[in-house]
SEMARSE-823540 format. One record per atom (N, C-alpha, C): x, z, y; residue number from 1; atom name; chain. Coordinates in nm, 4 decimals. Each point is the difference from the previous one (the first is absolute). Layout:
! SEMARSE-823540
{east:X up:Z north:Y resi:NUM name:CA chain:A}
...
! end
This chain:
! SEMARSE-823540
{east:-0.2004 up:-5.2294 north:-1.7548 resi:1 name:N chain:A}
{east:-0.0900 up:0.0218 north:0.0985 resi:1 name:CA chain:A}
{east:0.0272 up:0.1258 north:0.0766 resi:1 name:C chain:A}
{east:-0.0444 up:0.0007 north:0.1241 resi:2 name:N chain:A}
{east:0.0648 up:0.1077 north:0.0940 resi:2 name:CA chain:A}
{east:-0.1268 up:0.1082 north:0.0259 resi:2 name:C chain:A}
{east:0.0366 up:0.1044 north:0.0115 resi:3 name:N chain:A}
{east:-0.0978 up:0.1065 north:-0.0233 resi:3 name:CA chain:A}
{east:-0.0345 up:0.0339 north:0.1947 resi:3 name:C chain:A}
{east:-0.1305 up:-0.0005 north:0.0099 resi:4 name:N chain:A}
{east:-0.0332 up:0.0441 north:0.1160 resi:4 name:CA chain:A}
{east:-0.0773 up:0.1194 north:0.0321 resi:4 name:C chain:A}
{east:0.0903 up:0.0659 north:0.0819 resi:5 name:N chain:A}
{east:-0.0650 up:0.1762 north:-0.0086 resi:5 name:CA chain:A}
{east:-0.0523 up:0.0265 north:0.1712 resi:5 name:C chain:A}
{east:-0.0474 up:-0.0993 north:0.0204 resi:6 name:N chain:A}
{east:-0.0387 up:0.0612 north:0.1712 resi:6 name:CA chain:A}
{east:-0.0900 up:0.0984 north:-0.0065 resi:6 name:C chain:A}
{east:-0.1174 up:-0.0070 north:-0.0829 resi:7 name:N chain:A}
{east:-0.0944 up:0.1284 north:-0.0112 resi:7 name:CA chain:A}
{east:0.0622 up:0.1282 north:-0.0104 resi:7 name:C chain:A}
{east:0.0956 up:-0.0049 north:-0.0961 resi:8 name:N chain:A}
{east:0.0460 up:0.1260 north:-0.0644 resi:8 name:CA chain:A}
{east:0.0927 up:0.0390 north:0.1028 resi:8 name:C chain:A}
{east:0.0923 up:-0.0593 north:0.0699 resi:9 name:N chain:A}
{east:0.0368 up:0.0372 north:0.1492 resi:9 name:CA chain:A}
{east:-0.0473 up:0.0445 north:0.0871 resi:9 name:C chain:A}
{east:-0.1315 up:-0.0442 north:0.0024 resi:10 name:N chain:A}
{east:-0.0807 up:0.0296 north:0.1350 resi:10 name:CA chain:A}
{east:-0.0324 up:0.1474 north:-0.0287 resi:10 name:C chain:A}
{east:-0.0516 up:0.0082 north:-0.1417 resi:11 name:N chain:A}
{east:-0.0566 up:0.1493 north:-0.0271 resi:11 name:CA chain:A}
{east:0.0962 up:0.1203 north:0.0321 resi:11 name:C chain:A}
{east:0.1470 up:-0.0434 north:-0.0660 resi:12 name:N chain:A}
{east:0.0918 up:0.1207 north:0.0023 resi:12 name:CA chain:A}
{east:0.0108 up:0.0073 north:0.1527 resi:12 name:C chain:A}
{east:0.0034 up:-0.0983 north:0.0777 resi:13 name:N chain:A}
{east:0.0382 up:0.0264 north:0.1543 resi:13 name:CA chain:A}
{east:-0.1201 up:0.0777 north:0.0526 resi:13 name:C chain:A}
{east:-0.1082 up:-0.0586 north:-0.0193 resi:14 name:N chain:A}
{east:-0.1062 up:0.0904 north:0.0507 resi:14 name:CA chain:A}
{east:-0.0157 up:0.1185 north:-0.0559 resi:14 name:C chain:A}
{east:0.0445 up:0.0624 north:-0.1082 resi:15 name:N chain:A}
{east:0.0020 up:0.1257 north:-0.0509 resi:15 name:CA chain:A}
{east:0.1061 up:0.0998 north:0.0969 resi:15 name:C chain:A}
{east:0.1065 up:-0.0551 north:0.0144 resi:16 name:N chain:A}
{east:0.1001 up:0.0663 north:0.0948 resi:16 name:CA chain:A}
{east:-0.0456 up:-0.0120 north:0.1356 resi:16 name:C chain:A}
{east:-0.0561 up:-0.0926 north:0.0617 resi:17 name:N chain:A}
{east:-0.0840 up:0.0036 north:0.1308 resi:17 name:CA chain:A}
{east:-0.1073 up:0.1284 north:-0.0083 resi:17 name:C chain:A}
{east:-0.0650 up:0.0198 north:-0.1099 resi:18 name:N chain:A}
{east:-0.1338 up:0.0807 north:0.0277 resi:18 name:CA chain:A}
{east:0.0844 up:0.1364 north:-0.0253 resi:18 name:C chain:A}
{east:0.1271 up:0.0159 north:-0.0732 resi:19 name:N chain:A}
{east:0.0602 up:0.1430 north:0.0158 resi:19 name:CA chain:A}
{east:0.0546 up:0.0300 north:0.1782 resi:19 name:C chain:A}
{east:0.0371 up:-0.1224 north:0.0265 resi:20 name:N chain:A}
{east:0.0493 up:0.0221 north:0.1443 resi:20 name:CA chain:A}
{east:-0.1021 up:0.0260 north:0.0816 resi:20 name:C chain:A}
{east:-0.1082 up:0.0010 north:0.0073 resi:21 name:N chain:A}
{east:-0.0990 up:0.0438 north:0.0948 resi:21 name:CA chain:A}
{east:0.0125 up:0.1061 north:0.0600 resi:21 name:C chain:A}
{east:0.0051 up:0.0212 north:0.1323 resi:22 name:N chain:A}
{east:0.0163 up:0.0972 north:0.0749 resi:22 name:CA chain:A}
{east:0.1357 up:0.0035 north:0.0620 resi:22 name:C chain:A}
{east:0.1003 up:-0.0924 north:-0.0418 resi:23 name:N chain:A}
{east:0.1133 up:0.0098 north:0.0593 resi:23 name:CA chain:A}
{east:0.0044 up:-0.0752 north:0.1302 resi:23 name:C chain:A}
{east:0.0716 up:-0.0157 north:0.0829 resi:24 name:N chain:A}
{east:0.0166 up:-0.0336 north:0.1234 resi:24 name:CA chain:A}
{east:0.0597 up:-0.1702 north:0.0022 resi:24 name:C chain:A}
{east:-0.0563 up:-0.0851 north:0.0892 resi:25 name:N chain:A}
{east:0.0614 up:-0.1106 north:0.0300 resi:25 name:CA chain:A}
{east:0.0136 up:-0.1031 north:-0.1441 resi:25 name:C chain:A}
{east:0.0760 up:-0.0564 north:-0.0093 resi:26 name:N chain:A}
{east:0.0422 up:-0.1111 north:-0.0904 resi:26 name:CA chain:A}
{east:0.0030 up:0.0768 north:-0.1610 resi:26 name:C chain:A}
{east:0.0039 up:0.1305 north:0.0210 resi:27 name:N chain:A}
{east:0.0393 up:0.0646 north:-0.1245 resi:27 name:CA chain:A}
{east:-0.1300 up:0.0349 north:-0.0882 resi:27 name:C chain:A}
{east:-0.1143 up:-0.0653 north:0.0850 resi:28 name:N chain:A}
{east:-0.1536 up:-0.0044 north:-0.0849 resi:28 name:CA chain:A}
{east:-0.0456 up:-0.1280 north:0.0052 resi:28 name:C chain:A}
{east:0.0909 up:-0.0841 north:0.0366 resi:29 name:N chain:A}
{east:-0.0724 up:-0.1310 north:-0.0229 resi:29 name:CA chain:A}
{east:0.0907 up:-0.1199 north:-0.0777 resi:29 name:C chain:A}
{east:0.1427 up:0.0126 north:0.0468 resi:30 name:N chain:A}
{east:0.0956 up:-0.1003 north:-0.0676 resi:30 name:CA chain:A}
{east:0.0555 up:0.0725 north:-0.1494 resi:30 name:C chain:A}
{east:-0.0014 up:-0.0932 north:-0.0876 resi:31 name:N chain:A}
{east:0.0306 up:0.0510 north:-0.1382 resi:31 name:CA chain:A}
{east:0.1442 up:0.0590 north:0.0012 resi:31 name:C chain:A}
{east:0.1142 up:-0.0880 north:0.0541 resi:32 name:N chain:A}
{east:0.1403 up:0.0609 north:-0.0461 resi:32 name:CA chain:A}
{east:-0.0109 up:0.1366 north:0.1001 resi:32 name:C chain:A}
{east:-0.0436 up:0.0144 north:0.1254 resi:33 name:N chain:A}
{east:0.0147 up:0.1334 north:0.0980 resi:33 name:CA chain:A}
{east:-0.1076 up:0.1021 north:-0.0925 resi:33 name:C chain:A}
{east:-0.0975 up:-0.0316 north:-0.0541 resi:34 name:N chain:A}
{east:-0.0701 up:0.0755 north:-0.0672 resi:34 name:CA chain:A}
{east:0.0773 up:0.0733 north:-0.1475 resi:34 name:C chain:A}
{east:0.0316 up:-0.1019 north:-0.0539 resi:35 name:N chain:A}
{east:0.0683 up:0.0195 north:-0.1257 resi:35 name:CA chain:A}
{east:0.1229 up:0.1053 north:0.0069 resi:35 name:C chain:A}
{east:0.0702 up:-0.0007 north:0.1221 resi:36 name:N chain:A}
{east:0.1461 up:0.0780 north:0.0243 resi:36 name:CA chain:A}
{east:-0.0802 up:0.1250 north:0.0451 resi:36 name:C chain:A}
{east:-0.1190 up:-0.0035 north:0.0895 resi:37 name:N chain:A}
{east:-0.0425 up:0.1578 north:0.0417 resi:37 name:CA chain:A}
{east:-0.0655 up:0.0701 north:-0.1119 resi:37 name:C chain:A}
{east:-0.0672 up:-0.0820 north:-0.1057 resi:38 name:N chain:A}
{east:-0.0606 up:0.0691 north:-0.0682 resi:38 name:CA chain:A}
{east:0.1105 up:0.0531 north:-0.1152 resi:38 name:C chain:A}
{east:0.1184 up:-0.0675 north:-0.0508 resi:39 name:N chain:A}
{east:0.1083 up:0.0524 north:-0.0773 resi:39 name:CA chain:A}
{east:0.0521 up:0.1159 north:0.0467 resi:39 name:C chain:A}
{east:0.0299 up:-0.0013 north:0.1541 resi:40 name:N chain:A}
{east:0.0475 up:0.0908 north:0.0491 resi:40 name:CA chain:A}
{east:-0.0732 up:0.1407 north:0.0076 resi:40 name:C chain:A}
{east:-0.1070 up:-0.0350 north:0.0361 resi:41 name:N chain:A}
{east:-0.1188 up:0.1213 north:-0.0169 resi:41 name:CA chain:A}
{east:-0.0148 up:0.0701 north:-0.1160 resi:41 name:C chain:A}
{east:-0.0193 up:-0.0777 north:-0.1073 resi:42 name:N chain:A}
{east:0.0099 up:0.0438 north:-0.1278 resi:42 name:CA chain:A}
{east:0.1387 up:0.0842 north:-0.0427 resi:42 name:C chain:A}
{east:0.1066 up:-0.0252 north:0.0473 resi:43 name:N chain:A}
{east:0.1185 up:0.0407 north:-0.0293 resi:43 name:CA chain:A}
{east:-0.0101 up:0.1691 north:0.0804 resi:43 name:C chain:A}
{east:-0.0298 up:-0.0265 north:0.1161 resi:44 name:N chain:A}
{east:0.0089 up:0.1159 north:0.0619 resi:44 name:CA chain:A}
{east:-0.1283 up:0.1057 north:-0.0496 resi:44 name:C chain:A}
{east:-0.0780 up:-0.0491 north:-0.0714 resi:45 name:N chain:A}
{east:-0.1196 up:0.0919 north:-0.0268 resi:45 name:CA chain:A}
{east:0.0516 up:0.0473 north:-0.1451 resi:45 name:C chain:A}
{east:0.0590 up:-0.0882 north:-0.0811 resi:46 name:N chain:A}
{east:0.0711 up:0.0832 north:-0.1057 resi:46 name:CA chain:A}
{east:0.0679 up:0.0977 north:-0.0041 resi:46 name:C chain:A}
{east:0.1179 up:-0.0128 north:0.1306 resi:47 name:N chain:A}
{east:0.0946 up:0.0857 north:-0.0077 resi:47 name:CA chain:A}
{east:-0.0515 up:0.1205 north:0.0949 resi:47 name:C chain:A}
{east:-0.0785 up:-0.0228 north:0.0801 resi:48 name:N chain:A}
{east:-0.0734 up:0.1242 north:0.0564 resi:48 name:CA chain:A}
{east:-0.1099 up:0.0617 north:-0.1071 resi:48 name:C chain:A}
{east:-0.0502 up:-0.0566 north:-0.0780 resi:49 name:N chain:A}
{east:-0.0792 up:0.0940 north:-0.0937 resi:49 name:CA chain:A}
{east:0.0925 up:0.1274 north:-0.0666 resi:49 name:C chain:A}
{east:0.1107 up:-0.0357 north:-0.0161 resi:50 name:N chain:A}
{east:0.0758 up:0.1191 north:-0.0474 resi:50 name:CA chain:A}
{east:0.0510 up:0.0673 north:0.0950 resi:50 name:C chain:A}
{east:0.0548 up:-0.0550 north:0.1306 resi:51 name:N chain:A}
{east:0.0458 up:0.0923 north:0.0918 resi:51 name:CA chain:A}
{east:-0.0801 up:0.0886 north:0.0452 resi:51 name:C chain:A}
{east:-0.1525 up:-0.0385 north:-0.0015 resi:52 name:N chain:A}
{east:-0.1190 up:0.1116 north:0.0349 resi:52 name:CA chain:A}
{east:0.0448 up:0.1171 north:-0.0403 resi:52 name:C chain:A}
{east:0.0103 up:0.0090 north:-0.1744 resi:53 name:N chain:A}
{east:0.0324 up:0.1102 north:-0.0623 resi:53 name:CA chain:A}
{east:0.1100 up:0.0809 north:0.0757 resi:53 name:C chain:A}
{east:0.1021 up:-0.0292 north:0.0403 resi:54 name:N chain:A}
{east:0.1163 up:0.0526 north:0.0098 resi:54 name:CA chain:A}
{east:-0.0318 up:0.0400 north:0.1630 resi:54 name:C chain:A}
{east:-0.0807 up:-0.0583 north:0.0826 resi:55 name:N chain:A}
{east:-0.0055 up:0.0135 north:0.1477 resi:55 name:CA chain:A}
{east:-0.0962 up:0.1366 north:-0.0096 resi:55 name:C chain:A}
{east:-0.1139 up:0.0127 north:-0.1002 resi:56 name:N chain:A}
{east:-0.0792 up:0.1121 north:-0.0043 resi:56 name:CA chain:A}
{east:0.0621 up:0.1535 north:-0.0596 resi:56 name:C chain:A}
{east:0.0722 up:-0.0214 north:-0.0950 resi:57 name:N chain:A}
{east:0.0972 up:0.0969 north:-0.0509 resi:57 name:CA chain:A}
{east:0.0749 up:0.0697 north:0.1353 resi:57 name:C chain:A}
{east:0.0759 up:-0.0990 north:0.0658 resi:58 name:N chain:A}
{east:0.0831 up:0.0421 north:0.1165 resi:58 name:CA chain:A}
{east:-0.1089 up:0.0873 north:0.0743 resi:58 name:C chain:A}
{east:-0.0949 up:-0.0553 north:0.0282 resi:59 name:N chain:A}
{east:-0.1106 up:0.0582 north:0.1116 resi:59 name:CA chain:A}
{east:-0.0238 up:0.1403 north:-0.0479 resi:59 name:C chain:A}
{east:-0.0679 up:-0.0047 north:-0.1163 resi:60 name:N chain:A}
{east:-0.0096 up:0.1622 north:-0.0840 resi:60 name:CA chain:A}
{east:0.1437 up:0.0974 north:0.0420 resi:60 name:C chain:A}
{east:0.0817 up:-0.0553 north:-0.0312 resi:61 name:N chain:A}
{east:0.1169 up:0.0794 north:0.0109 resi:61 name:CA chain:A}
{east:0.0632 up:0.0443 north:0.1284 resi:61 name:C chain:A}
{east:-0.0480 up:-0.0892 north:0.1091 resi:62 name:N chain:A}
{east:0.0228 up:0.0363 north:0.1436 resi:62 name:CA chain:A}
{east:-0.0891 up:0.1246 north:0.0356 resi:62 name:C chain:A}
{east:-0.1444 up:-0.0306 north:-0.0502 resi:63 name:N chain:A}
{east:-0.1094 up:0.0834 north:0.0544 resi:63 name:CA chain:A}
{east:0.0393 up:0.1404 north:-0.0635 resi:63 name:C chain:A}
{east:0.0340 up:0.0077 north:-0.1533 resi:64 name:N chain:A}
{east:0.0370 up:0.1227 north:-0.0758 resi:64 name:CA chain:A}
{east:0.1220 up:0.0474 north:0.1088 resi:64 name:C chain:A}
{east:0.1091 up:-0.0380 north:0.0205 resi:65 name:N chain:A}
{east:0.0944 up:0.0227 north:0.0754 resi:65 name:CA chain:A}
{east:-0.0369 up:0.0862 north:0.1113 resi:65 name:C chain:A}
{east:-0.0957 up:-0.0681 north:0.1216 resi:66 name:N chain:A}
{east:-0.0393 up:0.0513 north:0.0621 resi:66 name:CA chain:A}
{east:-0.0717 up:0.1338 north:0.0286 resi:66 name:C chain:A}
{east:-0.0930 up:-0.0158 north:-0.1166 resi:67 name:N chain:A}
{east:-0.0548 up:0.1559 north:-0.0252 resi:67 name:CA chain:A}
{east:0.0793 up:0.1084 north:-0.0484 resi:67 name:C chain:A}
{east:0.0897 up:-0.0364 north:-0.0852 resi:68 name:N chain:A}
{east:0.0685 up:0.0913 north:-0.0483 resi:68 name:CA chain:A}
{east:0.1265 up:0.0625 north:0.1239 resi:68 name:C chain:A}
{east:0.0480 up:-0.0786 north:0.0745 resi:69 name:N chain:A}
{east:0.0732 up:0.0486 north:0.1071 resi:69 name:CA chain:A}
{east:-0.0745 up:0.1167 north:0.1017 resi:69 name:C chain:A}
{east:-0.1092 up:-0.0620 north:-0.0043 resi:70 name:N chain:A}
{east:-0.0771 up:0.0897 north:0.1212 resi:70 name:CA chain:A}
{east:-0.0253 up:0.1250 north:-0.0896 resi:70 name:C chain:A}
{east:0.0539 up:0.0377 north:-0.1342 resi:71 name:N chain:A}
{east:0.0142 up:0.1415 north:-0.0606 resi:71 name:CA chain:A}
{east:0.1234 up:0.0221 north:-0.0243 resi:71 name:C chain:A}
{east:0.0842 up:-0.0743 north:0.0532 resi:72 name:N chain:A}
{east:0.1531 up:0.0384 north:-0.0097 resi:72 name:CA chain:A}
{east:0.0636 up:-0.0483 north:-0.1661 resi:72 name:C chain:A}
{east:-0.0510 up:-0.0853 north:-0.0277 resi:73 name:N chain:A}
{east:0.0829 up:-0.0580 north:-0.1415 resi:73 name:CA chain:A}
{east:0.0228 up:-0.1685 north:0.0191 resi:73 name:C chain:A}
{east:0.0533 up:-0.0281 north:-0.0892 resi:74 name:N chain:A}
{east:0.0268 up:-0.1267 north:0.0267 resi:74 name:CA chain:A}
{east:-0.0539 up:-0.0594 north:-0.1297 resi:74 name:C chain:A}
{east:-0.0301 up:-0.1211 north:-0.0062 resi:75 name:N chain:A}
{east:-0.0764 up:-0.1011 north:-0.1230 resi:75 name:CA chain:A}
{east:0.0541 up:0.0320 north:-0.1024 resi:75 name:C chain:A}
{east:0.1289 up:-0.0394 north:0.0038 resi:76 name:N chain:A}
{east:0.0898 up:0.0191 north:-0.1313 resi:76 name:CA chain:A}
{east:0.0036 up:0.1405 north:-0.0667 resi:76 name:C chain:A}
{east:0.0198 up:0.1123 north:0.0928 resi:77 name:N chain:A}
{east:-0.0159 up:0.1201 north:-0.0780 resi:77 name:CA chain:A}
{east:-0.1415 up:0.0619 north:-0.0408 resi:77 name:C chain:A}
{east:-0.1030 up:-0.0826 north:0.0638 resi:78 name:N chain:A}
{east:-0.1430 up:0.0176 north:-0.0240 resi:78 name:CA chain:A}
{east:-0.0189 up:-0.0406 north:-0.1298 resi:78 name:C chain:A}
{east:0.0421 up:-0.1449 north:-0.0228 resi:79 name:N chain:A}
{east:-0.0544 up:-0.0559 north:-0.1286 resi:79 name:CA chain:A}
{east:0.1121 up:0.0600 north:-0.1077 resi:79 name:C chain:A}
{east:0.1109 up:0.0570 north:0.0273 resi:80 name:N chain:A}
{east:0.0816 up:0.0680 north:-0.0695 resi:80 name:CA chain:A}
{east:-0.0928 up:0.1177 north:-0.0445 resi:80 name:C chain:A}
{east:-0.0368 up:0.0811 north:0.0832 resi:81 name:N chain:A}
{east:-0.0802 up:0.1215 north:-0.0545 resi:81 name:CA chain:A}
{east:-0.1222 up:-0.0193 north:-0.0468 resi:81 name:C chain:A}
{east:-0.0848 up:-0.1032 north:0.0153 resi:82 name:N chain:A}
{east:-0.1217 up:-0.0493 north:-0.0761 resi:82 name:CA chain:A}
{east:0.0297 up:-0.0297 north:-0.1440 resi:82 name:C chain:A}
{east:0.1167 up:-0.0700 north:-0.0080 resi:83 name:N chain:A}
{east:0.0705 up:0.0048 north:-0.1414 resi:83 name:CA chain:A}
{east:-0.0052 up:0.0813 north:-0.0888 resi:83 name:C chain:A}
{east:0.0910 up:0.1209 north:0.0545 resi:84 name:N chain:A}
{east:0.0240 up:0.1081 north:-0.0359 resi:84 name:CA chain:A}
{east:-0.1340 up:0.0656 north:-0.0396 resi:84 name:C chain:A}
{east:-0.0808 up:0.0023 north:0.0935 resi:85 name:N chain:A}
{east:-0.1467 up:0.0919 north:-0.0196 resi:85 name:CA chain:A}
{east:-0.0759 up:-0.0735 north:-0.1016 resi:85 name:C chain:A}
{east:0.0557 up:-0.1342 north:-0.0827 resi:86 name:N chain:A}
{east:-0.0967 up:-0.0921 north:-0.0793 resi:86 name:CA chain:A}
{east:-0.1327 up:-0.0224 north:0.0672 resi:86 name:C chain:A}
{east:0.0332 up:-0.0466 north:0.1106 resi:87 name:N chain:A}
{east:-0.1297 up:-0.0483 north:0.0907 resi:87 name:CA chain:A}
{east:0.0212 up:-0.1580 north:0.0068 resi:87 name:C chain:A}
{east:-0.1203 up:-0.0894 north:-0.0916 resi:88 name:N chain:A}
{east:0.0373 up:-0.1342 north:0.0037 resi:88 name:CA chain:A}
{east:-0.1064 up:-0.0652 north:0.0663 resi:88 name:C chain:A}
{east:0.0159 up:-0.0240 north:0.1347 resi:89 name:N chain:A}
{east:-0.1005 up:-0.0782 north:0.1024 resi:89 name:CA chain:A}
{east:0.0827 up:-0.1019 north:0.0356 resi:89 name:C chain:A}
{east:-0.0438 up:-0.0995 north:-0.0028 resi:90 name:N chain:A}
{east:0.0548 up:-0.1267 north:0.0663 resi:90 name:CA chain:A}
{east:0.0313 up:-0.0068 north:0.1541 resi:90 name:C chain:A}
{east:0.0920 up:-0.0632 north:0.0452 resi:91 name:N chain:A}
{east:0.0162 up:-0.0199 north:0.1540 resi:91 name:CA chain:A}
{east:-0.1379 up:-0.0428 north:0.0708 resi:91 name:C chain:A}
{east:-0.0726 up:-0.0602 north:-0.0867 resi:92 name:N chain:A}
{east:-0.1245 up:-0.0834 north:0.1043 resi:92 name:CA chain:A}
{east:-0.0932 up:0.1381 north:-0.0024 resi:92 name:C chain:A}
{east:-0.0084 up:0.0851 north:-0.0843 resi:93 name:N chain:A}
{east:-0.0825 up:0.1255 north:0.0025 resi:93 name:CA chain:A}
{east:0.0435 up:0.0788 north:0.0806 resi:93 name:C chain:A}
{east:0.1228 up:0.0593 north:0.0103 resi:94 name:N chain:A}
{east:0.0915 up:0.0720 north:0.0839 resi:94 name:CA chain:A}
{east:-0.0158 up:-0.0366 north:0.1545 resi:94 name:C chain:A}
{east:-0.0109 up:-0.1297 north:0.0247 resi:95 name:N chain:A}
{east:-0.0312 up:-0.0668 north:0.1178 resi:95 name:CA chain:A}
{east:-0.1351 up:0.0135 north:0.0771 resi:95 name:C chain:A}
{east:-0.0975 up:0.0129 north:-0.1056 resi:96 name:N chain:A}
{east:-0.1443 up:0.0021 north:0.0393 resi:96 name:CA chain:A}
{east:0.0098 up:0.1554 north:0.0240 resi:96 name:C chain:A}
{east:0.0436 up:0.0947 north:-0.0789 resi:97 name:N chain:A}
{east:-0.0413 up:0.1335 north:0.0184 resi:97 name:CA chain:A}
{east:0.0701 up:0.0350 north:0.1468 resi:97 name:C chain:A}
{east:0.1322 up:-0.0403 north:0.0229 resi:98 name:N chain:A}
{east:0.0672 up:0.0118 north:0.1239 resi:98 name:CA chain:A}
{east:-0.0875 up:-0.0225 north:0.1210 resi:98 name:C chain:A}
{east:-0.0587 up:-0.1293 north:-0.0156 resi:99 name:N chain:A}
{east:-0.0719 up:-0.0712 north:0.1253 resi:99 name:CA chain:A}
{east:-0.1305 up:0.0905 north:-0.0247 resi:99 name:C chain:A}
{east:-0.0640 up:0.0030 north:-0.1015 resi:100 name:N chain:A}
{east:-0.1510 up:0.0361 north:0.0282 resi:100 name:CA chain:A}
{east:-0.0135 up:0.1440 north:-0.0362 resi:100 name:C chain:A}
{east:0.0590 up:0.0704 north:-0.0820 resi:101 name:N chain:A}
{east:-0.0109 up:0.1623 north:-0.0516 resi:101 name:CA chain:A}
{east:0.1266 up:0.0517 north:0.0106 resi:101 name:C chain:A}
{east:0.0425 up:0.0449 north:0.1341 resi:102 name:N chain:A}
{east:0.1067 up:0.0733 north:0.0156 resi:102 name:CA chain:A}
{east:0.0323 up:0.1225 north:-0.0534 resi:102 name:C chain:A}
{east:-0.1440 up:0.0689 north:-0.0447 resi:103 name:N chain:A}
{east:0.0350 up:0.1479 north:-0.0647 resi:103 name:CA chain:A}
{east:0.0453 up:-0.0337 north:-0.1174 resi:103 name:C chain:A}
{east:-0.0436 up:-0.0816 north:-0.0805 resi:104 name:N chain:A}
{east:0.0270 up:-0.0255 north:-0.1399 resi:104 name:CA chain:A}
{east:0.1497 up:-0.0315 north:-0.0025 resi:104 name:C chain:A}
{east:0.0348 up:-0.0803 north:0.0845 resi:105 name:N chain:A}
{east:0.1415 up:-0.0494 north:0.0024 resi:105 name:CA chain:A}
{east:0.1002 up:0.1102 north:0.0500 resi:105 name:C chain:A}
{east:-0.0616 up:0.1058 north:0.0847 resi:106 name:N chain:A}
{east:0.0745 up:0.0966 north:0.0385 resi:106 name:CA chain:A}
{east:0.0173 up:0.0980 north:-0.1419 resi:106 name:C chain:A}
{east:-0.0879 up:0.0077 north:-0.0669 resi:107 name:N chain:A}
{east:0.0373 up:0.0772 north:-0.1200 resi:107 name:CA chain:A}
{east:0.0893 up:-0.0891 north:-0.1099 resi:107 name:C chain:A}
{east:-0.0264 up:-0.0963 north:-0.0234 resi:108 name:N chain:A}
{east:0.1146 up:-0.0919 north:-0.0599 resi:108 name:CA chain:A}
{east:0.1434 up:0.0237 north:0.0550 resi:108 name:C chain:A}
{east:0.0209 up:0.0073 north:0.1301 resi:109 name:N chain:A}
{east:0.1134 up:0.0451 north:0.0667 resi:109 name:CA chain:A}
{east:0.0370 up:0.1213 north:-0.0320 resi:109 name:C chain:A}
{east:-0.0932 up:0.1216 north:-0.0201 resi:110 name:N chain:A}
{east:0.0381 up:0.1235 north:-0.0025 resi:110 name:CA chain:A}
{east:0.0673 up:0.0190 north:-0.1633 resi:110 name:C chain:A}
{east:-0.0692 up:-0.1146 north:-0.0844 resi:111 name:N chain:A}
{east:0.0328 up:0.0212 north:-0.1380 resi:111 name:CA chain:A}
{east:0.1516 up:-0.0700 north:-0.0132 resi:111 name:C chain:A}
{east:0.0113 up:-0.1197 north:0.0726 resi:112 name:N chain:A}
{east:0.1499 up:-0.0187 north:-0.0232 resi:112 name:CA chain:A}
{east:0.0960 up:0.0811 north:0.0666 resi:112 name:C chain:A}
{east:-0.0413 up:0.0698 north:0.1377 resi:113 name:N chain:A}
{east:0.1081 up:0.0927 north:0.0291 resi:113 name:CA chain:A}
{east:0.0313 up:0.1357 north:-0.0893 resi:113 name:C chain:A}
{east:-0.1143 up:0.0266 north:-0.0602 resi:114 name:N chain:A}
{east:0.0459 up:0.0987 north:-0.1182 resi:114 name:CA chain:A}
{east:0.0776 up:-0.0426 north:-0.0857 resi:114 name:C chain:A}
{east:0.0031 up:-0.1068 north:-0.0595 resi:115 name:N chain:A}
{east:0.0590 up:-0.0717 north:-0.1185 resi:115 name:CA chain:A}
{east:0.1297 up:-0.0073 north:0.0553 resi:115 name:C chain:A}
{east:0.0216 up:-0.0421 north:0.1258 resi:116 name:N chain:A}
{east:0.1298 up:-0.0306 north:0.0522 resi:116 name:CA chain:A}
{east:0.0786 up:0.1685 north:0.0205 resi:116 name:C chain:A}
{east:-0.0469 up:0.1089 north:0.0400 resi:117 name:N chain:A}
{east:0.0295 up:0.0908 north:0.0331 resi:117 name:CA chain:A}
{east:0.0485 up:0.0776 north:-0.1543 resi:117 name:C chain:A}
{east:-0.0742 up:-0.0228 north:-0.1324 resi:118 name:N chain:A}
{east:0.0303 up:0.0467 north:-0.1234 resi:118 name:CA chain:A}
{east:0.1150 up:-0.0680 north:0.0121 resi:118 name:C chain:A}
{east:0.0086 up:-0.1410 north:-0.0164 resi:119 name:N chain:A}
{east:0.1289 up:-0.0827 north:-0.0405 resi:119 name:CA chain:A}
{east:0.1254 up:0.0888 north:0.0649 resi:119 name:C chain:A}
{east:-0.0019 up:0.0128 north:0.1469 resi:120 name:N chain:A}
{east:0.1170 up:0.0634 north:0.0615 resi:120 name:CA chain:A}
{east:0.0211 up:0.1303 north:-0.0393 resi:120 name:C chain:A}
{east:-0.0765 up:0.1209 north:-0.0320 resi:121 name:N chain:A}
{east:0.0289 up:0.1084 north:-0.0513 resi:121 name:CA chain:A}
{east:0.0496 up:0.0211 north:-0.1403 resi:121 name:C chain:A}
! end
């Protein structure tokens, strides 16, 4: 006896169409187009959830570097000076300080410069 699965297929198609709500044109109406669009969207979303973390870290580093260079120091030497001064602030917090609290950031730069001068002498 053969198995009739019209209901099951309809349900799975409807589910995919529901996920594709908001897509343009046939991608939100036709199953094959919607299925391809959904698979691509999910693939991109998975990849970009990981990429977001890298993007933010590089943004923080750019901000820190810009603030350091205004005080005559490079990003690398600033981080090196902070490590020698045993200051353990992550890049996100350093970036926030560089953008919103310039005075506190300048104090950190002075600490880093002192440590670098001690190393040279």
